[in-house]
Residue frames relative to the residue before (quaternion, step in Angstrom):
aa qw qx qy qz dx dy dz
X 1.0000 0.0000 0.0000 0.0000 0.00 0.00 0.00
X 0.4409 -0.7045 0.4805 0.2800 3.63 -0.77 0.95
X 0.5704 -0.6083 0.4147 0.3642 3.59 -1.04 0.66
X 0.5098 -0.6371 0.4871 0.3114 3.54 -1.16 0.64
X 0.5137 -0.6380 0.4622 0.3397 3.62 -0.84 0.91
X 0.5990 -0.6197 0.3802 0.3355 3.52 -1.04 0.83
X 0.7439 0.4042 -0.2290 0.4804 3.58 1.07 -0.68
X 0.4847 0.6622 -0.4421 0.3622 3.59 1.24 0.14
X 0.4101 -0.7261 0.4814 0.2697 3.62 -0.69 1.00
X 0.3255 -0.7264 0.5699 0.2038 3.54 -1.03 0.79
X 0.0944 0.7848 -0.6013 0.1168 3.56 -0.39 1.22
X 0.1499 -0.8182 0.5534 0.0415 3.57 -0.19 1.35
X 0.5709 -0.6060 0.4231 0.3576 3.60 -1.14 0.52
X 0.6870 0.4213 -0.2712 0.5263 3.58 1.20 -0.52
X 0.4258 -0.7403 0.4496 0.2617 3.59 -0.57 1.11
X 0.6002 0.5622 -0.3771 0.4261 3.60 1.10 -0.52
X 0.6604 0.4732 -0.3108 0.4933 3.57 1.06 -0.74
X 0.5901 0.5797 -0.3764 0.4172 3.59 1.07 -0.65
X 0.7489 0.4122 -0.2402 0.4599 3.57 0.78 -1.00
X 0.7143 0.4462 -0.2653 0.4693 3.60 1.13 -0.55
X 0.5432 0.6490 -0.4021 0.3494 3.57 1.23 -0.27
X 0.5626 -0.5656 0.4572 0.3930 3.62 -1.12 0.53
X 0.2274 -0.8004 0.5445 0.1054 3.58 -0.88 0.93
X 0.2749 -0.6886 0.6343 0.2188 3.53 -1.12 0.70
X 0.7444 -0.4266 0.2539 0.4466 3.60 -1.22 0.12
X 0.6759 0.4920 -0.3161 0.4487 3.58 0.90 -0.81
X 0.6413 0.5147 -0.3321 0.4620 3.61 0.95 -0.82
X 0.6394 0.5210 -0.3210 0.4655 3.58 0.97 -0.81
X 0.6450 0.5188 -0.3206 0.4604 3.57 1.00 -0.80
X 0.6664 0.4957 -0.3036 0.4669 3.57 0.97 -0.88
X 0.6263 0.5309 -0.3375 0.4605 3.60 1.04 -0.72
X 0.6486 0.5008 -0.3087 0.4829 3.54 0.99 -0.86
X 0.6274 0.5362 -0.3319 0.4569 3.55 1.01 -0.81
X 0.6323 0.5321 -0.3252 0.4596 3.55 1.02 -0.80
X 0.6594 0.5021 -0.3060 0.4684 3.59 0.91 -0.92
X 0.6773 0.5051 -0.2946 0.4465 3.54 0.91 -0.91
X 0.7370 0.4184 -0.2385 0.4742 3.57 1.06 -0.65
X 0.7672 0.3745 -0.1963 0.4823 3.61 1.22 -0.23
X 0.7854 0.3422 -0.1699 0.4871 3.61 1.10 -0.36
X 0.6951 -0.4570 0.3653 0.4178 3.48 -1.41 0.08
X 0.4660 0.6834 -0.4474 0.3400 3.59 1.22 -0.26
X 0.6211 0.5492 -0.3428 0.4417 3.58 1.00 -0.78
X 0.6654 0.4957 -0.3014 0.4698 3.58 0.94 -0.86
X 0.6419 0.5357 -0.3182 0.4469 3.54 0.98 -0.91
X 0.7433 0.4000 -0.2218 0.4882 3.56 0.92 -0.85
X 0.3674 -0.7396 0.4809 0.2944 3.54 1.24 -0.35
X 0.6169 0.5482 -0.3288 0.4591 3.54 1.17 0.57
X 0.0101 -0.8149 0.5794 -0.0117 3.60 0.49 1.08
X 0.2653 -0.7905 0.5380 0.1234 3.56 -0.97 0.85
X 0.2417 -0.7340 0.6201 0.1355 3.52 -0.99 0.90
X 0.2964 -0.8059 0.4768 0.1881 3.57 -0.19 1.26
X 0.5026 0.6394 -0.4421 0.3784 3.59 1.18 -0.16
X 0.5750 0.5865 -0.3751 0.4298 3.56 1.25 -0.27
X 0.6181 0.5479 -0.3413 0.4486 3.57 1.24 -0.33
X 0.6245 -0.5125 0.4297 0.4032 3.51 -1.35 0.24
X 0.6568 -0.5108 0.3548 0.4264 3.64 -1.14 0.42
X 0.6514 0.5109 -0.3290 0.4543 3.60 0.93 -0.79
X 0.6823 0.4700 -0.2963 0.4752 3.57 0.92 -0.86
X 0.5867 0.5611 -0.3618 0.4582 3.61 1.10 -0.65
X 0.6637 0.5026 -0.3036 0.4633 3.57 0.92 -0.92
X 0.6526 0.5099 -0.3187 0.4611 3.60 1.01 -0.84
X 0.6584 0.4991 -0.3066 0.4727 3.59 0.95 -0.85
X 0.6343 0.5360 -0.3305 0.4485 3.57 0.99 -0.83
X 0.6507 0.5037 -0.3178 0.4711 3.57 0.97 -0.81
X 0.6487 0.5168 -0.3135 0.4625 3.56 0.97 -0.88
X 0.6199 0.5420 -0.3407 0.4537 3.58 1.04 -0.77
X 0.6575 0.5038 -0.3086 0.4677 3.57 0.94 -0.86
X 0.6477 0.5135 -0.3231 0.4608 3.56 0.99 -0.78
X 0.6241 0.5254 -0.3343 0.4719 3.59 1.01 -0.84
X 0.6709 0.4993 -0.2981 0.4601 3.60 0.89 -0.92
X 0.6436 0.5208 -0.3233 0.4583 3.60 1.01 -0.79
X 0.6677 0.4973 -0.3012 0.4650 3.57 0.91 -0.92
X 0.6529 0.5262 -0.3105 0.4477 3.56 0.96 -0.90
X 0.6586 0.5018 -0.3075 0.4690 3.57 0.98 -0.87
X 0.6524 0.5072 -0.3163 0.4660 3.61 0.98 -0.84
X 0.6417 0.5146 -0.3327 0.4612 3.60 0.95 -0.80
X 0.6290 0.5404 -0.3400 0.4436 3.57 0.99 -0.74
X 0.6520 0.5007 -0.3048 0.4809 3.60 1.00 -0.86
X 0.6531 0.5164 -0.3180 0.4535 3.60 0.93 -0.91
X 0.6730 0.4858 -0.3062 0.4662 3.60 0.87 -0.83
X 0.6207 0.5350 -0.3352 0.4650 3.58 1.08 -0.71
X 0.6557 0.5084 -0.3145 0.4611 3.59 0.97 -0.84
X 0.6467 0.5071 -0.3176 0.4731 3.59 1.02 -0.79
X 0.6423 0.5179 -0.3274 0.4605 3.58 1.00 -0.77
X 0.6330 0.5186 -0.3239 0.4748 3.57 1.06 -0.78
X 0.6573 0.5002 -0.3204 0.4638 3.58 0.99 -0.78
X 0.6027 0.5422 -0.3615 0.4605 3.60 1.00 -0.71
X 0.6670 0.4945 -0.2998 0.4697 3.58 0.89 -0.94
X 0.5892 0.5846 -0.3513 0.4332 3.58 1.07 -0.77
X 0.7622 0.3921 -0.2067 0.4718 3.57 0.68 -1.11
X 0.7383 0.4512 -0.2404 0.4399 3.59 0.76 -1.06
X 0.7899 0.3211 -0.1299 0.5060 3.55 1.03 -0.80
X 0.7601 0.4032 -0.2191 0.4600 3.56 0.52 -1.22
X 0.7273 0.4212 -0.2520 0.4798 3.58 0.69 -1.09
X 0.7056 0.4743 -0.2782 0.4469 3.56 0.75 -1.06
X 0.7275 0.4016 -0.2359 0.5038 3.59 1.12 -0.63
X 0.3760 -0.7437 0.4659 0.2975 3.62 1.35 0.06
X 0.3235 0.7353 -0.5216 0.2874 3.58 0.95 0.89
X 0.0841 -0.8720 0.4811 0.0324 3.51 0.65 1.21
X 0.6012 0.5687 -0.3541 0.4356 3.60 1.15 -0.50
X 0.7024 0.4446 -0.2765 0.4823 3.58 1.25 -0.25
X 0.4132 0.7352 -0.4584 0.2804 3.57 1.29 0.03
X 0.5835 0.5996 -0.3648 0.4086 3.59 1.18 -0.46
X 0.5232 0.6243 -0.4240 0.3959 3.60 1.22 -0.15
X 0.7882 0.2803 -0.1371 0.5304 3.56 1.16 -0.58
X 0.7556 0.3431 -0.1807 0.5280 3.58 1.23 -0.39
X 0.4359 -0.6702 0.5309 0.2810 3.57 -1.02 0.82
X 0.6244 -0.5635 0.3788 0.3862 3.57 -1.14 0.57
X 0.7578 0.3501 -0.1930 0.5156 3.59 1.05 -0.69
X 0.2249 0.8287 -0.4936 0.1379 3.60 1.16 0.45
X 0.2619 -0.7184 0.6237 0.1625 3.52 -1.19 0.72
X 0.0480 -0.8083 0.5868 -0.0027 3.59 -0.77 1.03
X 0.2060 -0.7696 0.5989 0.0807 3.54 -0.95 1.01
X 0.2076 -0.8069 0.5488 0.0689 3.58 -0.83 1.08
X 0.6713 -0.5309 0.3352 0.3939 3.61 -1.18 0.50
X 0.7074 0.4659 -0.2844 0.4491 3.61 1.03 -0.63
X 0.6393 -0.5566 0.3058 0.4336 3.55 1.30 0.23
X 0.4992 0.6424 -0.4378 0.3826 3.61 1.22 -0.09
X 0.0893 -0.7529 0.6464 0.0860 3.53 -1.33 0.41
X 0.1329 -0.7760 0.6106 0.0853 3.54 -0.97 0.86
X 0.2118 -0.7583 0.6055 0.1165 3.54 -1.20 0.59
X 0.7746 0.3073 -0.2382 0.4988 3.56 -0.67 1.08
X 0.6089 -0.6046 0.3902 0.3338 3.53 -1.13 0.74
X 0.6651 0.5224 -0.3091 0.4350 3.58 0.89 -0.96
X 0.6506 0.5160 -0.3133 0.4608 3.59 0.98 -0.82
X 0.6502 0.5129 -0.3160 0.4629 3.56 1.06 -0.77
X 0.6210 0.5347 -0.3429 0.4593 3.58 1.02 -0.75
X 0.6691 0.4956 -0.3139 0.4562 3.60 0.90 -0.89
X 0.6415 0.5165 -0.3291 0.4619 3.60 1.12 -0.57
X 0.6635 0.5067 -0.3046 0.4585 3.61 1.15 -0.55
X 0.6181 0.6316 -0.3386 0.3231 3.59 1.02 -0.72
X 0.6313 0.6042 -0.3679 0.3177 3.65 0.80 -0.87
X 0.6184 0.5661 -0.3665 0.4035 3.63 0.99 -0.72
X 0.6624 0.5177 -0.3033 0.4486 3.56 1.07 -0.71
X 0.5317 0.6161 -0.4168 0.4049 3.62 1.24 -0.24
X 0.7894 0.2914 -0.1522 0.5185 3.59 0.85 -0.96
X 0.7603 0.1888 -0.1374 0.6061 3.61 1.29 -0.25
X 0.1384 -0.8491 0.5045 0.0737 3.62 0.38 1.18
X 0.6943 0.4738 -0.2868 0.4595 3.59 1.13 -0.49
X 0.2682 0.7852 -0.5127 0.2208 3.60 1.27 0.34
X 0.1624 0.7807 -0.5874 0.1383 3.56 -0.93 0.95
X 0.2461 -0.7048 0.6390 0.1853 3.53 -1.33 0.41
X 0.1153 -0.8522 0.5104 0.0074 3.55 -0.53 1.20
X 0.8137 0.1575 -0.0755 0.5544 3.60 1.16 -0.29
X 0.1606 -0.7364 0.6504 0.0943 3.53 -1.29 0.58
X 0.2391 -0.8179 0.5077 0.1270 3.60 0.09 1.27
X 0.7896 0.1712 -0.0663 0.5855 3.57 1.03 -0.83
X 0.0322 0.7802 -0.6208 0.0706 3.57 -0.80 1.08
X 0.0515 0.8011 -0.5900 0.0864 3.56 -0.52 1.19
X 0.0028 -0.7785 0.6276 -0.0033 3.54 -1.04 0.83
X 0.0823 0.7755 -0.6216 0.0737 3.55 -0.98 0.87
X 0.8288 -0.1052 0.0258 0.5490 3.55 -0.38 1.23
X 0.8331 -0.1585 0.1496 0.5084 3.59 -0.71 -1.10
X 0.6842 0.5100 -0.2591 0.4525 3.60 1.27 -0.08
X 0.0648 -0.7481 0.6558 0.0777 3.53 -1.28 0.54
X 0.0710 -0.7494 0.6557 0.0581 3.54 -1.25 0.57
X 0.0205 0.8152 -0.5703 0.0991 3.53 -0.65 1.19
X 0.1627 -0.7596 0.6175 0.1238 3.55 -1.09 0.75
X 0.0513 0.8003 -0.5955 0.0483 3.55 -1.22 0.42
X 0.3843 -0.6842 0.5607 0.2643 3.52 -1.35 -0.24
X 0.2366 -0.7252 0.6280 0.1539 3.54 -0.97 0.94
X 0.0616 -0.8203 0.5684 -0.0168 3.57 -0.60 1.18
X 0.2453 0.7711 -0.5659 0.1580 3.56 -1.10 0.64
X 0.3827 -0.6961 0.5584 0.2392 3.54 -1.37 -0.18
X 0.3618 -0.7111 0.5563 0.2324 3.59 -0.87 0.96
X 0.1429 0.8506 -0.4803 0.1595 3.53 0.30 1.33
X 0.7465 0.3172 -0.2029 0.5486 3.59 1.27 -0.13
X 0.6464 -0.5274 0.3583 0.4190 3.64 -1.11 0.46
X 0.3015 -0.7600 0.5543 0.1557 3.54 -1.01 0.84
X 0.3432 -0.7392 0.5344 0.2242 3.65 -0.50 1.10
X 0.0931 -0.8040 0.5866 0.0271 3.58 -0.94 0.91
X 0.6585 -0.5109 0.3018 0.4629 3.59 1.27 0.23
X 0.8064 0.2699 -0.2163 0.4796 3.50 -1.26 0.52
X 0.6381 -0.5502 0.3164 0.4359 3.56 1.17 0.54
X 0.5712 0.5918 -0.3813 0.4220 3.57 1.27 0.13
X 0.1263 -0.7795 0.6097 0.0678 3.53 -1.28 0.50
X 0.3624 -0.6687 0.5898 0.2714 3.53 -1.36 0.26
X 0.4788 -0.6872 0.4666 0.2842 3.54 -0.87 0.95
X 0.5085 -0.6498 0.4669 0.3183 3.58 -0.99 0.77
X 0.3414 -0.7455 0.5442 0.1776 3.57 -1.12 0.75
X 0.4196 -0.7130 0.4618 0.3199 3.55 1.20 -0.41
X 0.5076 0.6655 -0.4121 0.3601 3.55 1.27 0.08
X 0.4017 -0.7068 0.5354 0.2291 3.51 -1.14 0.74
X 0.1367 -0.7772 0.6069 0.0946 3.57 -1.19 0.46
X 0.0440 -0.7462 0.6634 0.0338 3.50 -1.28 0.57
X 0.0312 -0.8582 0.5070 -0.0739 3.51 0.05 1.42
X 0.3994 -0.7068 0.5368 0.2297 3.56 -0.81 1.03
X 0.0361 0.7922 -0.6077 0.0438 3.53 -1.04 0.79
X 0.1170 -0.7666 0.6251 0.0886 3.54 -1.33 0.28
X 0.1238 -0.7863 0.6039 0.0422 3.51 -1.15 0.74
X 0.1090 -0.7544 0.6430 0.0741 3.56 -0.99 0.87
X 0.0491 -0.8272 0.5595 -0.0130 3.56 -0.76 1.02
X 0.2294 -0.7298 0.6256 0.1530 3.54 -1.17 0.68
X 0.2016 -0.8235 0.5282 0.0462 3.56 -0.64 1.19
X 0.3616 -0.7126 0.5648 0.2061 3.51 -1.20 0.72
X 0.6729 -0.4802 0.3698 0.4241 3.53 -1.31 0.09
X 0.6224 0.5416 -0.3381 0.4527 3.58 1.25 -0.29
X 0.5328 -0.6707 0.3833 0.3454 3.58 1.28 0.07
X 0.6230 0.4672 -0.3653 0.5100 3.56 1.14 0.65
X 0.4995 -0.6412 0.4879 0.3183 3.56 -1.25 0.44
X 0.2017 -0.7689 0.5919 0.1332 3.56 -1.05 0.76
X 0.7741 0.0806 -0.1041 0.6192 3.57 1.33 -0.04
X 0.0509 -0.8084 0.5841 -0.0514 3.52 -1.01 0.97
X 0.1616 -0.7676 0.6163 0.0697 3.55 -1.06 0.88
X 0.1282 -0.8099 0.5713 0.0359 3.58 -0.69 1.11
X 0.0716 -0.8079 0.5849 -0.0033 3.57 -0.90 0.94
X 0.2994 0.6962 -0.6289 0.1734 3.55 -0.99 0.94
X 0.4701 -0.6800 0.4967 0.2644 3.57 -1.29 0.34
X 0.3160 -0.7841 0.5079 0.1658 3.59 -0.29 1.26
X 0.6212 0.5404 -0.3476 0.4486 3.59 1.06 -0.70
X 0.6445 0.5121 -0.3170 0.4709 3.58 1.02 -0.80
X 0.6164 0.5381 -0.3424 0.4618 3.59 1.07 -0.71
X 0.6604 0.5092 -0.3136 0.4542 3.57 0.89 -0.87
X 0.6501 0.5192 -0.3108 0.4595 3.58 0.98 -0.86
X 0.6746 0.4984 -0.3022 0.4529 3.56 0.89 -0.91
X 0.6981 0.4484 -0.2767 0.4848 3.58 1.11 -0.60
X 0.5686 -0.6278 0.3683 0.3834 3.57 1.28 0.09
X 0.5719 0.6074 -0.3731 0.4060 3.59 1.20 0.38
X 0.5734 0.6176 -0.3803 0.3811 3.57 1.24 -0.19
X 0.5575 -0.6019 0.4614 0.3377 3.56 -1.29 0.39
């Protein structure tokens, strides 16, 4: 492949490569031109740019960069909206046991994978899987998400499930385990795949059940 001329602008199809690529003087100028013609930076500097002043080749390059900027901005908006929905899911809907609002973040036919290897299909089945913890720890809540990552259709969030083992825990056959009164703060992580409708259609939940038992005073 012949070498790229030194003055040829590097405009990659992927906007992430565009902004991270080494820039020669002309590429830097075109990038600045794009910012001046598409953002509040032009107003701040008082220097709006009319791209018609550029050569046809440079106009095409700036136009492509403008489209990439718009695409990235739109994707970031969707990603932030998904993270906000997930925050509301944990802090408000789950912690408040507002099961009728779970559809704001979960598709009706959602598939959910649990740490013990179980999988549920459908919103109703997922709700039934969430309810048991509140039987023996009614104050269960998630209050923080230390790590929140979004990329395209995916989110990855960590948090802590906190509560108190204050009520008998059903273990089947009409038997229960007596409450210990011990508090727990269990690390967890959730990976979600989001649809264009702004809800998850598949979710992976991660936490350590053995650690939960130990914190509640039931571990060996």
